[in-house]
C-alpha positions in Angstrom: -183.6 41.7 -60.3 -181.7 39.3 -62.5 -180.8 40.5 -66.0 -181.7 38.2 -68.8 -180.0 38.1 -72.2 -180.9 36.2 -75.4 -178.9 33.0 -75.6 -177.1 34.2 -78.7 -176.5 37.3 -80.8 -176.7 37.2 -84.6 -174.4 34.7 -86.2 -172.8 37.5 -88.3 -171.2 38.9 -85.2 -169.2 35.8 -84.6 -167.4 36.3 -88.0 -166.4 39.9 -87.8 -162.9 41.1 -87.1 -164.1 43.1 -84.1 -164.8 39.9 -82.3 -161.2 39.2 -81.3 -160.8 42.8 -80.2 -164.0 42.6 -78.1 -162.8 39.3 -76.6 -159.5 40.8 -75.5 -161.1 43.9 -73.8 -164.1 42.1 -72.3 -162.8 38.7 -71.7 -163.0 39.4 -67.9 -166.8 39.4 -68.1 -167.9 36.2 -66.4 -171.0 35.5 -68.6 -170.7 34.6 -72.2 -173.9 36.5 -73.1 -172.3 39.7 -71.5 -169.3 39.2 -73.7 -171.5 38.8 -76.8 -173.5 42.0 -76.0 -170.2 43.9 -75.5 -169.2 42.8 -79.0 -172.7 43.7 -80.3 -172.5 47.2 -78.8 -169.1 47.8 -80.4 -170.3 46.6 -83.8 -173.3 48.9 -83.5 -171.1 51.9 -82.6 -168.8 51.2 -85.5 -171.6 50.6 -88.1 -174.6 52.8 -87.2 -174.7 56.2 -88.8 -176.1 59.2 -87.0 -177.4 59.1 -83.5 -176.2 56.0 -81.5 -179.3 55.3 -79.5 -179.6 51.8 -78.1 -182.6 51.1 -80.3 -180.6 51.9 -83.5 -177.5 50.0 -82.3 -179.6 46.9 -81.6 -181.3 47.2 -85.0 -177.9 47.3 -86.7 -176.8 44.0 -85.2 -179.9 42.0 -84.6 -183.3 41.3 -86.0 -184.7 40.3 -82.6 -187.5 42.6 -81.3 -186.1 42.2 -77.8 -182.5 43.1 -78.7 -182.9 46.8 -77.8 -184.1 46.0 -74.3 -181.4 43.5 -73.8 -178.7 45.8 -75.0 -180.0 48.6 -72.7 -179.9 46.2 -69.7 -176.4 45.1 -70.5 -175.1 48.7 -70.6 -177.2 50.3 -67.9 -178.1 47.5 -65.4 -175.5 44.7 -65.7 -173.0 45.0 -62.8 -169.7 44.5 -64.8 -166.4 46.2 -64.0 -165.1 48.7 -66.5 -161.6 49.2 -65.1 -160.2 45.9 -66.5 -161.5 46.8 -69.9 -159.9 50.2 -69.8 -156.6 48.7 -68.6 -156.6 46.2 -71.5 -157.6 49.0 -73.9 -154.6 51.1 -72.7 -152.2 48.2 -73.3 -153.7 47.2 -76.6 -153.3 50.8 -77.8 -149.8 51.1 -76.5 -148.8 47.9 -78.3 -149.8 49.5 -81.6 -148.9 53.2 -81.2 -146.3 54.5 -78.8 -147.7 57.6 -77.0 -145.9 60.9 -77.2 -147.9 62.3 -74.3 -150.9 61.7 -72.1 -153.4 64.5 -72.8 -156.5 65.4 -70.9 -159.7 66.3 -72.7 -162.9 67.6 -71.4 -166.4 66.7 -72.6 -169.7 68.5 -72.1 -172.7 66.1 -72.5 -176.0 68.0 -72.9 -179.0 66.3 -71.3 -182.7 66.7 -71.0 -184.3 66.7 -67.6 -182.6 66.2 -64.3 -182.4 62.4 -63.9 -179.1 61.6 -65.7 -176.4 61.0 -63.2 -174.3 64.1 -62.5 -176.4 66.5 -64.6 -176.8 70.1 -63.6 -177.1 73.5 -65.2 -173.8 75.2 -65.5 -172.0 77.8 -67.6 -169.7 76.3 -70.2 -166.9 78.6 -71.1 -166.1 76.9 -74.4 -169.6 77.6 -75.7 -170.3 80.7 -73.8 -173.7 79.4 -72.7 -175.4 77.9 -69.7 -176.3 74.3 -70.4 -178.1 71.4 -68.7 -175.3 68.8 -69.0 -172.9 66.3 -67.6 -169.2 67.2 -67.5 -166.4 64.7 -67.9 -162.6 64.6 -68.2 -160.8 61.9 -70.1 -157.2 60.8 -70.5 -156.0 60.2 -74.0 -152.9 58.6 -75.5 -151.5 61.1 -78.0 -149.8 59.1 -80.7 -148.8 59.7 -84.3 -151.9 57.7 -85.3 -154.4 59.8 -83.3 -155.5 60.6 -79.8 -157.0 57.6 -78.2 -159.3 57.9 -75.1 -158.6 55.2 -72.5 -160.1 56.5 -69.3 -162.8 58.8 -68.1 -164.1 60.5 -64.9 -167.5 62.0 -64.4 -167.4 65.3 -62.6 -170.0 64.7 -59.8 -171.6 68.0 -58.6 -172.0 68.6 -54.9 -175.8 68.2 -55.1 -175.4 64.7 -56.4 -172.6 63.8 -54.0 -174.6 64.9 -51.0 -178.1 63.6 -51.7 -178.4 60.0 -50.6 -181.6 59.4 -52.6 -180.0 60.6 -55.8 -176.9 58.4 -55.0 -179.1 55.3 -54.6 -181.2 56.0 -57.7 -178.1 56.5 -59.8 -176.1 53.7 -58.1 -173.2 56.0 -57.3 -170.5 54.1 -55.4 -169.7 55.1 -51.8 -166.2 56.2 -52.7 -167.4 58.6 -55.4 -167.5 62.2 -54.1 -167.5 65.7 -55.4 -163.9 66.6 -56.4 -162.4 69.6 -58.2 -161.2 69.3 -61.7 -157.5 69.2 -60.8 -158.0 66.2 -58.5 -159.7 64.3 -61.3 -156.9 65.1 -63.6 -154.2 64.0 -61.1 -156.1 60.7 -60.5 -156.3 60.0 -64.2 -152.6 60.5 -64.5 -151.9 58.2 -61.5 -154.1 55.5 -63.1 -152.4 55.8 -66.5 -149.0 55.5 -64.8 -150.1 52.3 -63.0 -151.6 50.7 -66.2 -148.8 51.6 -68.7 -146.0 49.1 -69.4 -143.8 52.0 -70.7 -142.0 54.9 -69.0 -144.4 57.7 -68.3 -144.7 60.3 -70.9 -145.4 64.0 -70.3 -148.9 65.1 -69.5 -150.5 67.9 -71.6 -153.7 69.7 -70.4 -155.6 72.9 -70.8 -156.5 74.2 -67.4 -156.5 77.9 -68.5 -160.0 78.3 -67.0 -159.2 76.5 -63.7 -158.1 78.7 -60.9 -156.7 75.7 -59.1 -154.4 74.8 -61.9 -151.4 75.4 -59.6 -152.6 72.4 -57.4 -152.3 70.1 -60.4 -148.9 71.5 -61.1 -147.8 70.8 -57.5 -149.2 67.3 -57.6 -147.4 66.4 -60.8 -144.2 68.0 -59.5 -144.3 65.9 -56.3 -144.7 62.8 -58.5 -141.7 63.9 -60.7 -144.0 63.7 -63.7 -143.3 65.9 -66.7 -146.0 68.2 -67.9 -147.0 71.0 -70.2 -150.1 72.7 -68.8 -152.0 75.8 -70.0 -152.7 77.9 -66.9 -154.9 80.9 -66.1 -153.4 84.3 -67.0 -153.9 85.3 -63.3 -152.0 82.4 -61.9 -149.7 83.8 -59.1 -146.0 83.3 -59.9 -142.7 84.7 -58.8 -139.5 85.2 -60.8 -136.9 82.5 -60.5 -133.6 83.6 -59.0 -132.6 86.5 -56.7 -134.4 89.8 -57.4 -134.4 93.2 -55.8 -137.3 93.8 -53.5 -139.9 96.1 -55.1 -141.2 97.1 -51.6 -138.7 98.8 -49.2 -140.3 96.9 -46.4 -139.6 93.6 -48.0 -136.3 91.8 -47.4 -133.7 92.3 -50.2 -133.9 89.4 -52.7 -137.5 88.5 -51.7 -139.7 87.4 -54.6 -142.7 89.6 -55.5 -145.7 87.6 -56.7 -147.3 88.6 -60.0 -149.8 87.1 -62.3 -148.5 84.9 -65.1 -149.5 87.4 -67.7 -147.9 90.4 -66.0 -144.7 88.3 -65.5 -144.4 87.7 -69.2 -145.1 91.4 -70.0 -142.6 92.7 -67.5 -139.8 90.2 -68.1 -140.1 88.9 -71.7 -142.4 90.8 -74.0 -139.6 93.1 -75.2 -137.3 90.2 -76.0 -139.4 87.7 -77.9 -137.5 85.0 -79.7 -138.4 83.1 -82.8 -139.1 79.4 -82.8 -139.4 77.1 -85.9 -142.3 74.6 -85.6 -143.7 72.1 -88.0 -147.3 72.2 -89.3 -149.7 69.4 -90.0 -148.8 69.6 -93.7 -145.1 69.1 -92.9 -144.2 72.7 -93.6 -142.2 74.8 -91.1 -143.3 78.1 -89.8 -141.9 80.7 -87.5 -143.7 81.8 -84.4 -142.7 84.5 -81.8 -142.4 83.1 -78.2 -142.0 84.9 -74.9 -140.6 82.8 -72.0 -139.2 83.1 -68.6 -138.4 80.9 -65.5 -140.7 81.2 -62.6 -141.8 79.6 -59.3 -145.3 79.2 -58.1 -146.2 81.6 -55.4 -146.5 80.0 -52.0 -148.3 81.1 -48.9 -146.0 78.9 -46.8 -142.7 80.1 -45.5 -140.3 78.0 -47.5 -136.9 78.8 -48.8 -136.5 79.5 -52.5 -133.8 76.8 -52.7 -136.4 74.1 -51.9 -139.0 75.2 -54.5 -139.1 73.9 -58.0 -138.9 76.3 -60.9 -140.8 76.1 -64.2 -140.7 77.6 -67.6 -143.7 79.9 -68.4 -144.1 80.5 -72.1 -146.7 81.8 -74.6 -146.9 82.6 -78.3 -146.8 86.3 -78.9 -149.3 87.6 -81.4 -147.7 90.9 -82.5 -150.5 92.3 -84.8 -153.0 91.9 -81.8 -150.4 92.8 -79.1 -151.4 89.9 -76.9 -150.4 86.4 -75.8 -152.0 83.2 -76.9 -152.6 80.5 -74.2 -150.0 80.6 -71.4 -148.2 77.3 -70.7 -146.3 76.1 -67.6 -143.8 73.2 -67.8 -141.3 71.5 -65.6 -139.4 70.3 -68.7 -137.1 73.3 -68.5 -134.3 71.5 -70.3 -136.4 70.9 -73.4 -136.0 73.1 -76.5 -138.9 75.6 -77.0 -139.9 73.9 -80.3 -140.3 70.6 -78.4 -142.5 72.3 -75.8 -144.6 73.9 -78.5 -145.0 70.5 -80.2 -146.3 69.0 -76.9 -148.6 71.9 -76.3 -150.0 71.6 -79.8 -151.2 68.0 -79.0 -154.0 69.6 -76.9 -155.7 70.7 -80.2 -155.7 67.1 -81.5 -157.3 65.9 -78.3 -160.0 68.6 -78.4 -160.7 67.6 -82.0 -161.0 63.9 -81.0 -163.6 64.8 -78.4 -165.7 66.4 -81.1 -165.3 63.3 -83.3 -166.4 61.1 -80.4 -169.5 63.3 -80.0 -170.4 63.4 -83.7 -169.4 60.0 -84.9 -169.1 57.6 -82.0 -172.1 58.4 -79.8 -170.3 60.0 -76.8 -173.4 62.0 -75.9 -176.0 59.4 -76.8 -176.1 57.4 -73.6 -179.8 57.1 -72.6 -179.5 55.5 -69.2 -179.3 57.3 -65.8 -177.0 55.2 -63.7 -173.3 55.9 -62.8 -172.2 52.4 -63.8 -174.1 52.7 -67.1 -172.4 56.0 -67.9 -169.0 54.4 -67.4 -170.0 51.3 -69.4 -171.0 53.5 -72.3 -167.9 55.6 -72.2 -165.7 52.5 -72.1 -167.4 51.1 -75.1 -167.3 54.4 -77.0 -163.5 54.7 -76.3 -162.9 51.1 -77.4 -164.9 51.7 -80.7 -162.9 54.8 -81.5 -159.5 53.1 -80.7 -160.5 50.1 -83.0 -161.6 52.5 -85.7 -158.2 54.2 -85.6 -155.9 51.2 -85.1 -157.7 47.9 -85.3 -159.0 48.2 -88.9 -155.3 48.4 -90.1 -155.0 44.8 -88.9 -158.2 43.5 -90.6 
């Protein structure tokens, strides 16, 4: 069924500074009315307090009684491509704030009922509760001016991927399948590398609750892409370099797999060193770090000389006699304070996800379709980026 839009949006929208930004991101849309509604949606996200329902966004930008319906149709039903807008958003942001890293942030979007695309009941470790929700992972440009979301993947549960009726109702593309978290993360990094005009920067991610974190590590290593990734404490690793076999039946010099936590305990906890890091207030502080060089354990028969080694490190909390999050990196030539600064960027990304939820309507999409979800996430990301960088140009 054809989607109809009013012939014009309110005249006030034509005069706002957001218009040029909206035109740059959504200039690929073939219909002028689509471009105007993209502008209207951005204006609504930036100006509407509280919940960003379509009805409230429409009321903020138009006095027309049909504006809400038209805006809902534009976001949820109109068949426009979101990838060109995200590519333009990436380049727009990079032109204004050079990224220090690409960070990966995860979002949990609570939903009522079972009709929203990708929704299911699942345990969310961050909240310690079982929620009815959608789960997503996004890629952010971590800059000195903020952490800017530029791409998103919806984690599609197996039930949604395998049910043809659900796929038709939600308009899920044929290429979309259930994939593990690490595959989504690797795909986001690949896309960022293709879109960016600059030399790739390190990837920072927290996969400390993902048992397949080693697969992301291997994927980034094959691409020769730098990274600092929080890994599970039970990730199997082996010491780097020749070691004496702990088992008499094992050939001399063979590596003995251990968990990441045990490796740090056995090789480094008695010899922590102090690193000086900067705080958000510009003050320096001293932290105790334990670190060692390791290789990922491999089930395949492959010589040690052919396998990459990594630095495993963690902050030691002496009064609690425990490690903080454990990080793995292939940036083995970097100073430990540089690695800690990269790891600290994850905190800023997590805080940005909270801001997107509370102030930019990340969780407020009311439609049910797969394209609609991506349209909304693209517009939310654009509104946040403009709020951080665009207003400085007004």
